[in-house]
C-alpha positions in Angstrom: 215.6 42.9 104.1 212.0 44.8 103.6 209.7 44.9 106.5 207.0 42.6 104.9 209.8 40.2 103.4 208.2 37.6 106.2 204.7 38.1 104.9 206.2 37.5 101.5 208.0 34.5 102.4 204.1 32.9 103.7 202.9 33.5 99.9 201.6 36.9 100.0 203.3 39.2 97.7 202.3 43.1 98.3 203.9 44.5 95.6 202.8 42.3 93.1 199.3 43.5 94.0 200.5 47.3 94.1 202.1 46.4 90.7 198.6 45.0 89.2 196.8 48.1 90.3 199.2 50.2 88.3 198.7 47.8 84.9 194.6 47.8 85.2 193.9 52.0 86.8 193.7 53.1 82.7 191.5 50.2 81.7 189.5 51.2 84.8 189.3 54.7 83.9 188.1 54.1 80.2 185.0 52.6 81.9 184.3 55.7 83.7 180.9 57.5 82.8 180.4 60.6 84.0 178.1 59.3 86.8 181.4 57.8 88.4 182.3 60.3 91.4 185.8 58.3 93.0 188.5 57.5 91.6 190.7 53.8 91.1 192.4 52.9 94.4 189.3 54.6 97.1 187.6 52.8 99.1 184.7 52.1 97.6 182.9 53.4 94.6 181.0 56.3 94.0 178.3 56.4 91.4 175.4 59.7 90.9 172.4 58.3 91.4 170.8 61.5 90.0 169.0 59.8 86.8 167.1 57.9 88.9 165.1 60.8 89.7 164.3 61.2 85.9 162.2 57.9 86.7 158.6 57.5 88.1 159.4 54.3 90.3 162.7 53.1 90.5 164.0 49.7 90.9 167.5 48.7 92.1 167.8 45.2 90.1 171.4 43.5 91.1 173.5 40.2 90.8 176.7 38.6 91.3 177.8 35.2 89.8 181.7 33.8 88.6 182.3 32.1 85.2 183.1 28.4 87.1 185.7 26.1 85.7 186.0 28.3 82.3 189.2 29.3 84.5 190.9 26.1 84.2 190.4 26.3 80.6 192.0 29.7 80.3 195.2 28.6 82.3 195.5 25.5 80.2 195.5 28.1 77.3 197.2 30.6 79.1 194.7 32.8 77.8 193.2 35.5 80.0 191.6 38.1 77.6 188.3 36.3 77.2 186.9 35.2 80.7 186.7 39.0 82.1 184.2 39.5 79.6 182.7 36.4 80.1 182.3 37.5 83.4 180.7 40.7 82.8 177.9 39.8 80.1 176.6 37.3 81.9 175.5 39.5 84.6 174.5 42.0 82.4 172.1 39.3 80.7 171.1 38.5 84.0 169.2 41.6 85.1 168.2 42.0 81.6 165.4 38.9 81.7 163.7 41.5 84.5 164.0 44.3 82.4 166.5 46.4 84.1 169.4 48.5 82.2 173.0 47.9 83.6 174.7 51.4 85.8 177.9 50.1 86.7 180.2 46.5 87.6 182.4 45.6 90.3 184.6 42.5 90.4 186.6 40.2 92.5 189.5 38.1 90.9 191.6 35.7 93.4 194.8 33.8 93.5 197.0 31.6 95.3 200.0 34.0 93.7 199.0 37.1 92.1 200.8 37.3 88.2 200.3 41.3 87.1 199.9 40.7 83.3 197.4 37.7 84.1 195.8 40.2 86.7 195.4 43.1 83.6 194.4 40.5 80.8 191.5 39.5 82.8 190.6 43.0 84.0 191.3 44.4 80.4 188.1 41.7 79.3 185.6 43.3 81.8 186.9 46.8 81.0 186.2 46.0 77.4 182.7 44.6 78.0 182.1 47.4 80.3 182.7 49.7 77.6 180.3 47.9 74.7 177.8 48.1 76.8 178.4 51.6 78.6 178.8 50.5 81.9 181.8 51.4 84.7 183.7 48.6 86.2 183.4 51.1 89.4 185.8 48.8 91.9 186.4 45.5 92.9 188.9 43.5 95.4 192.3 42.2 93.4 193.5 39.0 96.5 196.3 36.9 96.6 195.0 34.2 98.9 197.6 30.8 99.2 196.2 27.6 101.0 192.9 29.1 99.7 193.7 28.8 96.0 196.1 25.7 94.1 199.1 27.3 92.5 197.7 28.4 89.1 194.3 29.0 89.8 192.5 32.2 89.5 188.7 32.5 90.9 186.9 35.6 89.6 183.3 37.1 90.7 181.6 39.7 89.7 178.4 41.8 90.9 176.5 44.3 88.6 173.8 46.8 89.3 171.2 47.8 87.2 167.5 50.4 87.1 164.3 49.8 85.9 160.8 51.3 86.1 158.7 49.4 88.5 156.2 49.1 86.0 158.4 47.7 83.6 159.5 45.0 85.3 159.5 41.9 83.4 158.4 38.7 85.8 156.6 36.4 83.7 153.4 37.3 84.9 152.2 37.8 81.5 153.2 35.1 79.7 149.8 33.2 78.0 148.7 30.5 76.2 149.7 30.5 72.5 153.2 33.4 73.3 156.3 32.4 70.8 159.0 31.3 72.2 162.2 33.1 70.4 166.0 31.8 71.0 168.3 34.1 70.4 171.9 32.2 69.7 174.7 31.7 72.0 178.5 31.7 71.3 179.1 27.9 72.4 179.1 26.9 76.3 179.2 30.3 77.9 179.9 30.0 80.9 178.6 26.7 81.7 179.3 23.0 81.3 182.6 23.5 82.2 183.6 20.8 84.3 181.8 18.2 82.1 183.1 19.0 79.1 187.0 19.3 80.1 186.6 15.8 81.8 185.1 14.0 78.0 187.9 16.5 75.8 190.7 15.8 78.4 192.7 13.7 75.7 192.3 15.9 72.5 194.1 18.5 70.9 192.8 21.7 71.7 195.2 23.1 69.8 194.9 22.3 66.8 191.9 23.9 63.9 189.2 21.7 63.8 187.0 22.8 60.5 183.9 20.9 61.9 184.0 23.2 65.0 185.0 26.3 63.4 188.5 26.9 65.3 190.4 25.0 67.6 189.0 23.2 70.8 190.5 25.5 73.0 189.0 28.2 70.7 185.5 27.3 70.9 185.6 27.2 74.5 187.1 30.2 75.0 184.4 31.7 72.8 183.3 35.2 75.0 179.3 34.8 76.5 177.2 36.8 74.6 175.8 39.8 76.0 172.4 40.4 74.4 171.8 44.1 75.8 171.7 45.5 72.3 169.4 43.1 71.0 166.6 43.5 74.1 167.3 47.6 73.2 166.0 46.7 70.3 163.0 44.9 70.9 162.1 48.0 73.3 163.0 50.8 70.9 160.5 49.0 68.6 157.7 48.3 71.8 157.9 45.0 71.2 155.7 43.4 74.1 158.7 40.8 76.1 156.3 38.8 77.7 159.1 37.0 79.8 163.1 36.5 79.2 165.2 33.6 80.5 168.6 34.0 80.5 169.7 30.3 79.7 172.8 29.4 81.9 173.4 26.4 84.2 170.4 23.8 84.1 169.9 25.1 80.5 166.5 25.9 78.7 164.6 23.0 80.8 165.8 24.4 84.2 165.6 28.3 83.4 162.7 29.1 81.1 160.2 27.7 83.9 161.5 30.1 86.6 159.7 32.3 84.8 156.1 30.4 83.9 153.3 30.5 85.7 151.9 27.5 87.1 150.0 25.5 84.7 152.1 27.1 81.6 154.8 24.8 80.1 156.9 25.3 77.3 157.3 23.5 74.0 160.6 23.9 71.7 161.0 22.4 68.2 164.7 20.5 67.9 166.2 21.0 64.7 164.3 24.9 64.8 168.3 26.7 65.5 171.2 25.4 64.9 173.4 24.0 67.4 177.2 24.5 67.3 179.1 21.5 66.3 181.0 21.7 70.1 178.1 19.8 71.7 178.0 17.1 69.2 181.5 16.7 70.1 181.2 16.2 73.9 178.5 14.9 74.0 179.4 11.5 71.4 183.4 11.9 73.2 181.5 11.5 76.8 178.6 9.4 75.6 176.5 11.8 77.1 172.4 11.4 77.1 170.2 14.0 75.4 168.4 15.3 78.5 172.2 15.4 80.3 173.1 17.7 77.4 169.6 19.8 77.6 170.1 20.5 81.5 174.3 21.1 81.8 174.5 22.8 78.4 172.8 25.6 76.6 172.8 23.8 73.6 173.1 27.0 71.5 170.4 29.0 73.0 171.6 32.1 74.9 168.6 34.1 75.8 164.9 32.9 75.3 162.5 35.6 74.6 158.9 35.0 75.0 156.2 37.4 73.1 152.7 37.5 71.8 151.7 35.6 68.8 150.9 38.3 66.6 154.5 40.2 67.2 156.8 37.9 66.8 157.7 38.6 63.0 158.2 41.7 63.5 160.3 40.9 66.6 162.3 38.3 64.0 162.2 41.3 61.4 164.3 43.3 63.3 166.3 40.7 65.2 167.0 38.5 61.9 169.0 35.9 64.3 166.7 35.4 66.4 164.6 31.7 65.3 161.4 30.4 66.8 161.8 27.8 68.2 158.3 27.1 70.3 155.4 28.0 72.1 153.9 28.7 75.4 151.6 25.7 76.3 149.5 24.5 78.7 151.2 21.8 81.4 154.5 22.5 83.2 157.9 22.5 82.7 160.1 22.0 79.0 158.8 19.3 76.2 161.3 19.2 73.7 160.2 17.2 70.2 
């Protein structure tokens, strides 16, 4: 009997943890940029901050988040290749709205029982998203916690660090009356509203292709949370004066957009100016959910709102043709849907 046999009987398998690390080593190293100074397995990840010396007044921006109960959808379908990318992209967007470009990412994956193949698939999604964004997955933690998590459950969380020049931080302070609201489309639910979606869609067939939805319910629910780094970079390069950016996550557009508005300013958004993916109509009708609740729980097809001066709106739309002009800044408070 091995020395750790009692630990294994208690529910923790050290060998499985080591196996999981071995399976993801190559994927992690594939994200390493020249700024990474440590290797997989180090107690702490090291990142060369020399590049910040080229900035006049660098500001670090950090964010931590998770993907909520989207992991339950992944478990139901036994498909784990998307939730890791969801996590990275969500975090990228959260610091992007303040003007920060991402530098590196850290992850946390926990379950009742480690299954190396599943961990490898989850982290594989993270590394793919990190490579796409040109950032390093610098390190993380894989925890086996029986008694804390139910059998078959997995929880993931991530932390991102980015940087922005102090003079280029986006706070919303420049937003003014008449500014135009542009919306970049979401790919679906992204990482919010899954508790309600799972409840109202629970008795339906999640596997059969649905022509109206453009895929099966399961496929549509697992659609990867988009990163908007490329689109925002294009607008920065074209010197579009983005007065404000809002990542539309939990709380929907009605709660996220006001977070960047000054006192006395509100927003008017016109329904019908963007495409609301059919999955939202299915959820609403299946659960008899009121419009007001739908717009507080889900992004309703809007992943990012960009606030630009009216005179630059057309140029911004030329640069990002998938964006839609959905409204404008008005006097008042909150978001008015018309």
